[in-house]
C-alpha positions in Angstrom: 0.1 -0.2 -0.2 1.1 3.3 -1.1 1.8 6.0 1.7 1.6 9.7 0.1 2.8 13.1 1.5 2.7 16.8 0.2 5.7 18.7 0.9 4.3 22.3 0.8 3.5 22.8 -3.0 6.1 20.4 -4.0 5.1 17.2 -6.3 3.6 14.1 -4.4 5.9 11.6 -2.9 5.1 8.2 -3.0 6.7 5.8 0.0 6.2 2.7 -0.6 5.1 0.8 2.9 7.0 -2.2 2.6 10.8 -1.2 3.7 11.9 -3.9 1.1 11.1 -2.1 -2.1 12.9 0.8 -2.0 16.2 0.6 -3.5 18.8 -0.1 -0.9 22.1 -2.1 -1.8 24.2 -4.8 0.9 27.2 -6.2 1.0 27.7 -9.6 0.8 27.0 -11.0 4.7 24.1 -8.9 4.9 23.0 -9.7 1.8 23.7 -13.7 2.5 21.8 -12.9 5.7 18.9 -11.2 4.4 17.9 -14.6 2.4 18.1 -17.2 5.0 21.6 -18.8 3.5 25.1 -19.4 4.7 28.0 -17.8 3.0 28.9 -20.6 1.0 25.4 -21.5 -0.1 25.2 -17.2 -1.0 28.4 -17.7 -3.3 27.4 -21.1 -4.9 23.9 -19.5 -5.8 26.4 -17.5 -7.9 28.3 -20.1 -9.4 27.8 -22.2 -12.6 30.3 -24.9 -11.0 28.2 -25.6 -8.1 24.8 -28.2 -7.9 23.0 -24.8 -6.0 23.8 -22.5 -9.1 20.9 -20.7 -9.8 20.5 -18.6 -13.0 17.8 -15.9 -11.7 19.6 -15.6 -8.7 20.1 -11.5 -9.0 24.0 -10.6 -9.9 25.8 -8.3 -8.0 26.7 -4.5 -8.7 30.8 -3.6 -8.8 31.5 -0.6 -6.6 35.1 -0.9 -6.6 38.2 -3.2 -7.6 36.9 -6.1 -5.1 33.9 -4.8 -3.7 30.4 -5.8 -5.2 26.8 -4.9 -3.3 23.3 -6.5 -3.9 20.3 -4.7 -4.6 17.5 -5.3 -1.6 14.7 -5.2 -4.2 16.4 -7.9 -6.4 16.9 -10.1 -3.6 13.4 -10.2 -2.0 12.4 -10.7 -5.7 14.2 -13.4 -5.8 13.4 -15.0 -2.3 9.8 -14.3 -3.0 9.9 -16.3 -6.8 11.2 -19.4 -5.0 9.0 -22.1 -4.0 8.1 -22.7 -0.8 9.6 -25.4 1.4 7.9 -28.8 2.1 5.8 -28.9 5.6 8.6 -29.8 8.3 11.4 -27.9 6.6 12.5 -24.6 7.6 
């Protein structure tokens, strides 16, 4: 649901109620915690050499020579696209 705020005479600013619909970026540790995966699984999801590889997993953005970040919007969309776990699994 959208919340609408007006600033005295300025254009209307729409804010999404869900914080994950705002564009923000996470470093690797925060990204793997957000999706509920461990470090090795997080990297295996991105590597075609592993059976856990998922080509639909969001690609990181380069912000430096060795630094990468992941979009919270893309990560949450990926999580929501995953099938539900069978009963009794966590």
